[in-house]
C-alpha positions, 0 to 999 in steps of 0.5 A: 341047460348047456348051450352054445349059440351063434348070432342070436342076441337077446332083445329083452330079459327072459321072462320066467315062471318057475314051479317045483317041477317045471320052468317056463321061459319066454325068449325074445331074440334077434336071429341074424343070418346063419344063426344057430347053436348046440343044445343039451338039456338035463331035463325034457324040454318043449320049445314052440316058436311063434309067428311061423318061425322055423329051425332046421334041427336034428341030433348033432352030426345028422345029415338031414335035420328036420325043419320045424316050428316046435320040438320036444327034446328028451333028457341029455340028447344033444341037438344042433340047429340052424334057424331058417328064419331071421329077425326078431323071434319069440319062443316059449321054452318049457323044462319039465322034471322027467318023473313028473312028465311021465305021470302027465303023459302016462306009460305008453308015450315015448319019452326017449325020442326027439319030436319035431313038429311043423307050425301048429295053430293049436300049440301057438294058441296055448303058448300065447296064453302061457306067454301072457302069464310069463310077461305079466303073471296075474293068475294062480300058479295052477293056471300056468301049470295047467296050460303047460300040461295042455301044451305037453299033451298037444305035442304028443297028440300032434306027434301021433297024428303025423305018425298016422299020416306017414302010415296012411292007407292006399286010398289016403294016398290016392286022395292026397294025390287028387287034391294036389293035382287039383288045388286050383279048383278046391275039390269037394268032400263028395269028390274026395269020397268018390276017389276013396270009393266010400260014402261021404259019411264013411269017408269023413269019419275014416279020413279023420281017424287016419289024418287027425283032421277033417278033410276040409282042414287037411285040404286047407292045410295043403293049400296053405303049404302050396301057397308057401311054396309058391310065395318062396319062389317069388309068385305074386299074391294074386297068382298064388290065390288063383293057383291054390283055389281061393276066391280072390287075394283078400280071401287067400290073405285071410285064410293064410293069416288064420292058418299061420298067424302072420300075413303072406307078405310078412311070411314071404319077407321072412322066408326071403330074408332067411335065404338071402 
């Protein structure tokens, strides 16, 4: 890979797993204020940041880069990124032989377009297992290869989910608006089904087909995103918990950590520091 980085300093030696058709690298670095870089990979590349870290990333010269915690880069596509999170960061980097990648995902998956994804609990769980093997390889190589294939499939599954959300039907827009207007009281599934004009069972089934998540999962994710916005504006944890419909601050903190992998306080510290 060809790269030029600025204000990014490795903390530990990179931990690697190498196979005939793939290389997996685990990086731990210190990202200083204004850290970023330019990258061109000779092979398809998958990157997942841990701990909710984010990067503003896009094609070189793009006016509106995407803020993401995971991304897929096709062969030879030049990207320019600026880290939105500072401090000690860890990420996993998977380089895959292009012909092997096509065999893994099948002929219908677009491998010519970059893919930028928000923080994903599913991706982080798979990559945490890969990271353990990078640090201390103990299992047969097929284990890590299978995990890497799982990460790759999850990338494109999440990409398809986000595409479906962008093409949501009118009733979905109405449900989303209803939730956003009432986050402080956590609307029920029956209430949302009524807004959509469907029975509870049909609404639950159709919602998952469109969004890729159950109504409960989507509402929880929306509440967490709203909480992140409020925290970034300096709101107190108790007020954020109330405004996003959680029973109390302790309940909010548990749900926030479950969704993002870090506590609200740690997330706020990172976000404020990255904008300081």
